[in-house]
DSSP file (Angstrom, degrees, kcal/mol; ACC not computed):
  #  RESIDUE AA STRUCTURE BP1 BP2  ACC     N-H-->O    O-->H-N    N-H-->O    O-->H-N    TCO  KAPPA ALPHA  PHI   PSI    X-CA   Y-CA   Z-CA
    1    1 A M    >         0   0    0      0, 0.0     3,-1.7     0, 0.0     4,-0.1   0.000 360.0 360.0 360.0 -22.8  102.2  -11.1  -20.4
    2    2 A D  G >   +     0   0    0      1,-0.3     3,-1.4     2,-0.2     4,-0.2   0.850 360.0  59.7 -58.3 -34.6  103.3   -7.6  -19.6
    3    3 A K  G 3  S+     0   0    0      1,-0.3     3,-0.4     2,-0.1    -1,-0.3   0.634  98.2  60.5 -71.7 -10.7  103.2   -8.2  -15.9
    4    4 A F  G X   +     0   0    0     -3,-1.7     3,-1.5     1,-0.2    -1,-0.3   0.246  69.1 103.7 -99.5  13.0  105.8  -11.0  -16.3
    5    5 A K  T <  S+     0   0    0     -3,-1.4    -1,-0.2     1,-0.3    -2,-0.1   0.853  93.4  34.1 -61.9 -33.3  108.6   -8.8  -17.7
    6    6 A Q  T 3  S+     0   0    0     -3,-0.4    -1,-0.3    -4,-0.2    -2,-0.1  -0.197  93.5 158.7-110.7  39.2  110.3   -8.9  -14.3
    7    7 A A    <   -     0   0    0     -3,-1.5     2,-0.3     4,-0.1    -3,-0.1  -0.268  18.6-174.1 -69.8 148.8  109.3  -12.4  -13.4
    8    8 A S     >  -     0   0    0      1,-0.1     4,-2.5    -2,-0.0     5,-0.3  -0.866  42.3 -98.4-131.3 167.6  111.1  -14.5  -10.9
    9    9 A A  H  > S+     0   0    0     -2,-0.3     4,-2.4     1,-0.2     5,-0.2   0.905 122.4  49.8 -57.1 -43.7  110.6  -18.2   -9.9
   10   10 A P  H  > S+     0   0    0      0, 0.0     4,-2.2     0, 0.0    -1,-0.2   0.911 112.2  46.9 -63.6 -39.7  108.5  -17.2   -6.8
   11   11 A S  H  > S+     0   0    0      2,-0.2     4,-2.0     1,-0.2    -2,-0.2   0.882 113.3  48.5 -70.2 -35.8  106.2  -14.9   -8.8
   12   12 A I  H  X S+     0   0    0     -4,-2.5     4,-2.3     2,-0.2    -1,-0.2   0.911 110.7  51.9 -66.1 -41.8  105.7  -17.5  -11.6
   13   13 A A  H  X S+     0   0    0     -4,-2.4     4,-2.6    -5,-0.3    -2,-0.2   0.904 109.8  48.8 -61.3 -42.4  105.0  -20.2   -9.0
   14   14 A E  H  X S+     0   0    0     -4,-2.2     4,-2.0     2,-0.2    -1,-0.2   0.908 110.2  51.4 -63.7 -42.1  102.3  -17.9   -7.4
   15   15 A A  H  X S+     0   0    0     -4,-2.0     4,-0.8     1,-0.2    -2,-0.2   0.904 113.1  44.8 -62.9 -41.2  100.7  -17.2  -10.7
   16   16 A I  H >X S+     0   0    0     -4,-2.3     4,-1.3     1,-0.2     3,-0.7   0.905 111.0  53.4 -69.2 -41.0  100.6  -21.0  -11.5
   17   17 A A  H 3< S+     0   0    0     -4,-2.6     4,-0.4     1,-0.2    -2,-0.2   0.850 101.7  61.3 -61.8 -33.7   99.2  -21.8   -8.0
   18   18 A D  H 3< S+     0   0    0     -4,-2.0    -1,-0.2     1,-0.2    -2,-0.2   0.827 120.1  23.9 -61.5 -31.8   96.5  -19.2   -8.6
   19   19 A V  H X< S+     0   0    0     -4,-0.8     3,-1.9    -3,-0.7     6,-0.2   0.406  92.4 102.2-114.7   0.5   95.1  -21.2  -11.5
   20   20 A A  T 3< S+     0   0    0     -4,-1.3    -2,-0.1     1,-0.3    -3,-0.1   0.801  89.3  39.6 -60.0 -32.5   96.4  -24.7  -10.9
   21   21 A L  T 3  S+     0   0    0     -4,-0.4    -1,-0.3    -3,-0.1     2,-0.2   0.078 108.8  76.7-106.4  23.3   93.0  -26.0   -9.6
   22   22 A T  S X  S-     0   0    0     -3,-1.9     3,-1.3     1,-0.0    -3,-0.1  -0.668  96.0 -98.4-121.7 177.6   90.9  -24.1  -12.1
   23   23 A K  T 3  S+     0   0    0      1,-0.2    -3,-0.1    -2,-0.2    -4,-0.1   0.586 118.1  67.6 -72.6  -9.1   90.0  -24.6  -15.8
   24   24 A K  T 3  S+     0   0    0     -5,-0.2    -1,-0.2     2,-0.0    -4,-0.1   0.335  71.1 130.5 -91.5   6.5   92.7  -22.0  -16.5
   25   25 A Q    <   -     0   0    0     -3,-1.3    -5,-0.1    -6,-0.2    -9,-0.1  -0.244  68.7 -96.5 -59.9 148.6   95.5  -24.3  -15.4
   26   26 A P        -     0   0    0      0, 0.0     3,-0.1     0, 0.0    -1,-0.1  -0.321  21.1-129.3 -65.2 150.1   98.4  -24.5  -17.9
   27   27 A A  S    S-     0   0    0      1,-0.3     2,-0.3    47,-0.1    -2,-0.1   0.711  84.0 -27.6 -70.6 -19.9   98.4  -27.5  -20.3
   28   28 A G        -     0   0    0     46,-0.2     2,-0.4     2,-0.0    -1,-0.3  -0.926  55.4-126.1 177.8 162.3  102.0  -28.2  -19.2
   29   29 A I  E     -a   76   0A   0     46,-2.6    48,-3.3    -2,-0.3     2,-0.4  -0.995  22.1-163.8-125.7 131.2  105.2  -26.6  -17.9
   30   30 A I  E     -a   77   0A   0     -2,-0.4     2,-0.4    46,-0.2    48,-0.2  -0.960   5.6-174.7-118.7 131.3  108.5  -27.1  -19.7
   31   31 A T  E     -a   78   0A   0     46,-2.6    48,-2.6    -2,-0.4    49,-0.4  -0.987  12.6-168.5-123.2 137.3  111.9  -26.4  -18.2
   32   32 A F  S    S+     0   0    0     -2,-0.4    -1,-0.1    46,-0.2    46,-0.1   0.463  86.7  53.9-100.2  -4.1  115.1  -26.7  -20.2
   33   33 A N  S    S-     0   0    0      2,-0.0    -1,-0.2    46,-0.0    45,-0.1   0.192 109.9-111.8-114.1  15.9  117.4  -26.5  -17.2
   34   34 A A        -     0   0    0     -3,-0.3    44,-0.1     1,-0.2     3,-0.1   0.929  48.2-168.8  51.3  47.8  115.9  -29.3  -15.2
   35   35 A E     >  +     0   0    0      1,-0.2     4,-0.9     2,-0.1    -1,-0.2  -0.558  22.5 173.6 -76.0  98.4  114.8  -26.6  -12.8
   36   36 A P  H  > S+     0   0    0      0, 0.0     4,-2.2     0, 0.0     5,-0.2   0.707  70.4  72.8 -76.9 -17.8  113.6  -28.3   -9.6
   37   37 A L  H  > S+     0   0    0      2,-0.2     4,-2.7     1,-0.2     5,-0.2   0.939  96.8  46.0 -63.3 -48.2  113.2  -24.9   -7.8
   38   38 A L  H  > S+     0   0    0      1,-0.2     4,-2.6     2,-0.2     5,-0.2   0.914 111.5  52.7 -62.6 -42.4  110.1  -23.9   -9.7
   39   39 A F  H  X S+     0   0    0     -4,-0.9     4,-1.9     1,-0.2    -1,-0.2   0.931 113.3  44.0 -56.2 -46.9  108.5  -27.3   -9.2
   40   40 A A  H  X S+     0   0    0     -4,-2.2     4,-2.4     1,-0.2    -2,-0.2   0.886 112.4  52.2 -67.4 -39.6  109.1  -27.0   -5.5
   41   41 A L  H  X S+     0   0    0     -4,-2.7     4,-2.7     2,-0.2    -2,-0.2   0.883 108.1  50.7 -66.3 -38.1  107.9  -23.4   -5.3
   42   42 A I  H  X S+     0   0    0     -4,-2.6     4,-1.9     2,-0.2    -1,-0.2   0.942 112.5  46.7 -63.7 -46.1  104.6  -24.3   -7.1
   43   43 A N  H  X S+     0   0    0     -4,-1.9     4,-2.3    -5,-0.2    -2,-0.2   0.894 113.5  49.2 -61.8 -39.6  104.0  -27.1   -4.7
   44   44 A A  H  X S+     0   0    0     -4,-2.4     4,-2.1     2,-0.2    -2,-0.2   0.900 107.6  53.9 -66.7 -40.9  104.9  -24.8   -1.7
   45   45 A A  H  < S+     0   0    0     -4,-2.7     4,-0.3     1,-0.2    -1,-0.2   0.870 112.8  44.1 -62.6 -36.1  102.5  -22.1   -3.0
   46   46 A I  H >< S+     0   0    0     -4,-1.9     3,-1.0    -5,-0.2    -1,-0.2   0.907 111.8  53.7 -71.0 -42.0   99.7  -24.6   -3.1
   47   47 A A  H 3< S+     0   0    0     -4,-2.3    -2,-0.2     1,-0.2    -1,-0.2   0.829 104.5  53.0 -65.5 -34.0  100.6  -26.1    0.3
   48   48 A V  T 3< S+     0   0    0     -4,-2.1    -1,-0.2    -5,-0.1    -2,-0.2   0.550  85.1 106.2 -83.1  -5.3  100.6  -22.8    2.2
   49   49 A R  S <  S-     0   0    0     -3,-1.0     5,-0.1    -4,-0.3    -3,-0.0  -0.424  74.1-130.0 -71.4 150.6   97.1  -21.9    1.0
   50   50 A G  S    S+     0   0    0     -2,-0.1    -1,-0.1     3,-0.1     2,-0.1   0.272  71.8 102.0 -88.0  11.9   94.3  -22.2    3.6
   51   51 A D  S >  S-     0   0    0      1,-0.1     3,-1.1     3,-0.0    -2,-0.0  -0.359  84.9-106.2 -93.6 176.5   91.9  -24.2    1.5
   52   52 A D  T 3  S+     0   0    0      1,-0.2     3,-0.4     2,-0.1    -1,-0.1   0.466 110.7  70.4 -79.7  -0.2   91.2  -28.0    1.6
   53   53 A K  T >   +     0   0    0      1,-0.2     3,-1.9     2,-0.1    -1,-0.2   0.380  64.5 102.3 -94.7   3.2   93.0  -28.5   -1.6
   54   54 A K  T <  S+     0   0    0     -3,-1.1    -1,-0.2     1,-0.3    -2,-0.1   0.705  80.8  50.4 -66.0 -18.7   96.5  -27.9   -0.2
   55   55 A D  T 3  S+     0   0    0     -3,-0.4    -1,-0.3     2,-0.1     2,-0.3   0.378  85.4 114.1 -96.6   3.6   97.3  -31.7    0.0
   56   56 A V    <   -     0   0    0     -3,-1.9     2,-0.6   -10,-0.1    -3,-0.0  -0.547  69.8-126.9 -77.3 135.9   96.3  -32.3   -3.6
   57   57 A I        +     0   0    0     -2,-0.3    -2,-0.1     1,-0.1    -1,-0.1  -0.745  32.4 174.5 -80.5 121.4   99.0  -33.4   -6.0
   58   58 A I        +     0   0    0     -2,-0.6    16,-3.4    15,-0.1     2,-0.3   0.610  54.2  47.6-107.1 -14.1   98.8  -30.9   -8.9
   59   59 A M  E     -b   74   0A   0     14,-0.3     2,-0.5   -20,-0.0    -1,-0.1  -0.944  59.8-147.8-131.7 150.2  101.7  -31.8  -11.1
   60   60 A D  E     -b   75   0A   0     14,-2.2    16,-3.1    -2,-0.3     2,-0.6  -0.972  25.7-128.1-112.3 128.7  103.3  -34.9  -12.5
   61   61 A R  E     -b   76   0A   0     -2,-0.5     2,-0.7    14,-0.2    16,-0.2  -0.657  22.1-168.3 -78.4 120.0  107.1  -34.9  -12.9
   62   62 A M  E     +b   77   0A   0     14,-3.0    16,-2.6    -2,-0.6    19,-0.2  -0.830  28.4 145.1-113.0  90.9  107.9  -35.9  -16.5
   63   63 A A        +     0   0    0     -2,-0.7     2,-0.3    14,-0.2    -1,-0.1   0.497  64.1  20.0-109.4  -6.2  111.7  -36.5  -16.6
   64   64 A H  S >  S-     0   0    0     18,-0.0     3,-1.7    16,-0.0    18,-0.1  -0.963  85.3 -96.3-155.8 169.2  112.0  -39.3  -19.1
   65   65 A N  T 3  S+     0   0    0     16,-0.4    17,-0.1    -2,-0.3    -3,-0.0   0.565 118.4  56.6 -72.6  -6.9  110.0  -40.9  -21.9
   66   66 A L  T 3  S+     0   0    0      2,-0.1    -1,-0.3     0, 0.0     2,-0.1   0.404  79.2 118.7 -99.8   0.8  108.6  -43.7  -19.6
   67   67 A A    <   -     0   0    0     -3,-1.7     2,-0.3     1,-0.0    -5,-0.1  -0.382  51.8-150.1 -67.4 144.1  107.0  -41.2  -17.2
   68   68 A T        -     0   0    0     -7,-0.2     2,-0.3    -2,-0.1    -2,-0.1  -0.807   8.7-159.6-113.9 157.7  103.3  -41.3  -16.8
   69   69 A R        -     0   0    0     -2,-0.3     2,-0.3    -9,-0.1     5,-0.0  -0.948  16.9-122.0-136.3 157.7  100.8  -38.6  -16.0
   70   70 A H    >   -     0   0    0     -2,-0.3     3,-1.6     1,-0.1   -10,-0.1  -0.750  25.3-125.1 -95.4 145.0   97.3  -38.3  -14.6
   71   71 A R  T 3  S+     0   0    0     -2,-0.3    -1,-0.1     1,-0.3     0, 0.0   0.816 108.3  50.4 -59.8 -33.0   94.7  -36.4  -16.7
   72   72 A D  T 3  S+     0   0    0      2,-0.1     2,-0.3   -13,-0.0    -1,-0.3   0.356  99.4  81.3 -91.8   7.4   93.8  -34.0  -14.0
   73   73 A R  S <  S-     0   0    0     -3,-1.6   -14,-0.3   -14,-0.0   -15,-0.1  -0.779  82.3-112.1-111.9 157.5   97.4  -33.0  -13.2
   74   74 A I  E     - b   0  59A   0    -16,-3.4   -14,-2.2    -2,-0.3     2,-0.4  -0.754  32.0-129.8 -85.2 123.3   99.7  -30.5  -14.9
   75   75 A P  E     - b   0  60A   0      0, 0.0   -46,-2.6     0, 0.0     2,-0.7  -0.614  16.2-158.7 -75.2 130.9  102.7  -32.2  -16.6
   76   76 A Y  E     -ab  29  61A   0    -16,-3.1   -14,-3.0    -2,-0.4     2,-0.4  -0.907  14.1-157.0-111.9 101.5  106.0  -30.7  -15.6
   77   77 A Y  E     -ab  30  62A   0    -48,-3.3   -46,-2.6    -2,-0.7     2,-0.9  -0.672  16.5-157.5 -89.5 126.3  108.5  -31.6  -18.3
   78   78 A Y  E >   -a   31   0A   0    -16,-2.6     3,-2.1    -2,-0.4     4,-0.4  -0.864  15.9-161.8 -94.4  97.9  112.2  -31.7  -17.7
   79   79 A A  G >> S+     0   0    0    -48,-2.6     4,-3.1    -2,-0.9     3,-1.4   0.727  79.6  70.9 -61.9 -25.5  113.2  -31.3  -21.4
   80   80 A H  G 34 S+     0   0    0    -49,-0.4    -1,-0.3     1,-0.3     5,-0.1   0.750  96.7  54.3 -64.4 -20.3  116.8  -32.5  -20.9
   81   81 A G  G <4 S+     0   0    0     -3,-2.1   -16,-0.4   -19,-0.2    -1,-0.3   0.656 120.3  30.1 -82.6 -15.4  115.3  -35.9  -20.4
   82   82 A F  T <4 S+     0   0    0     -3,-1.4     2,-0.5    -4,-0.4    -2,-0.2   0.758 100.0  80.7-111.4 -36.8  113.4  -35.8  -23.7
   83   83 A V     <  -     0   0    0     -4,-3.1     2,-0.3     1,-0.0    -1,-0.1  -0.631  66.8-144.5 -85.9 124.6  115.4  -33.7  -26.1
   84   84 A R        -     0   0    0     -2,-0.5     2,-0.5    -3,-0.0    -3,-0.1  -0.684  11.9-141.8 -85.0 139.0  118.3  -35.3  -27.9
   85   85 A H        -     0   0    0     -2,-0.3     2,-0.5    -5,-0.1    -1,-0.0  -0.879  18.8-178.2-103.6 129.8  121.2  -33.1  -28.6
   86   86 A R        -     0   0    0     -2,-0.5     2,-0.6     2,-0.0    -2,-0.0  -0.980   7.4-163.3-129.7 120.4  123.1  -33.5  -31.8
   87   87 A V        +     0   0    0     -2,-0.5     2,-0.4     2,-0.0    -2,-0.0  -0.894  10.9 176.1-106.3 125.6  126.1  -31.4  -32.5
   88   88 A T        -     0   0    0     -2,-0.6     2,-0.4     2,-0.0    -2,-0.0  -0.981  12.1-156.4-126.6 142.6  127.4  -31.0  -36.0
   89   89 A A        -     0   0    0     -2,-0.4     2,-0.5     2,-0.0    -2,-0.0  -0.951   2.8-162.0-121.0 137.1  130.3  -28.9  -37.1
   90   90 A R              0   0    0     -2,-0.4    -2,-0.0     1,-0.1     0, 0.0  -0.967 360.0 360.0-116.0 132.3  131.0  -27.5  -40.5
   91   91 A L              0   0    0     -2,-0.5    -1,-0.1     0, 0.0    -2,-0.0   0.390 360.0 360.0-110.2 360.0  134.4  -26.2  -41.3
């Protein structure tokens, strides 16, 4: 984790692309800001690789509670579609 102290979306995308097609792939990715940039960067990092796996879909976009996923893909959760916000104020 020390190497991610100065992490950026491109460096995180490269790190995920490095393990996306291995047994070390993340169990899921959660974003709280509905960040489409990281999703696109991960797909781009896979696509520019010179191997035969560059056309493989590696993530499923999980943006609402009816979204489905494939067992062999990484679920990419947009938490704003799942987490209910409840604001209470005490005076």
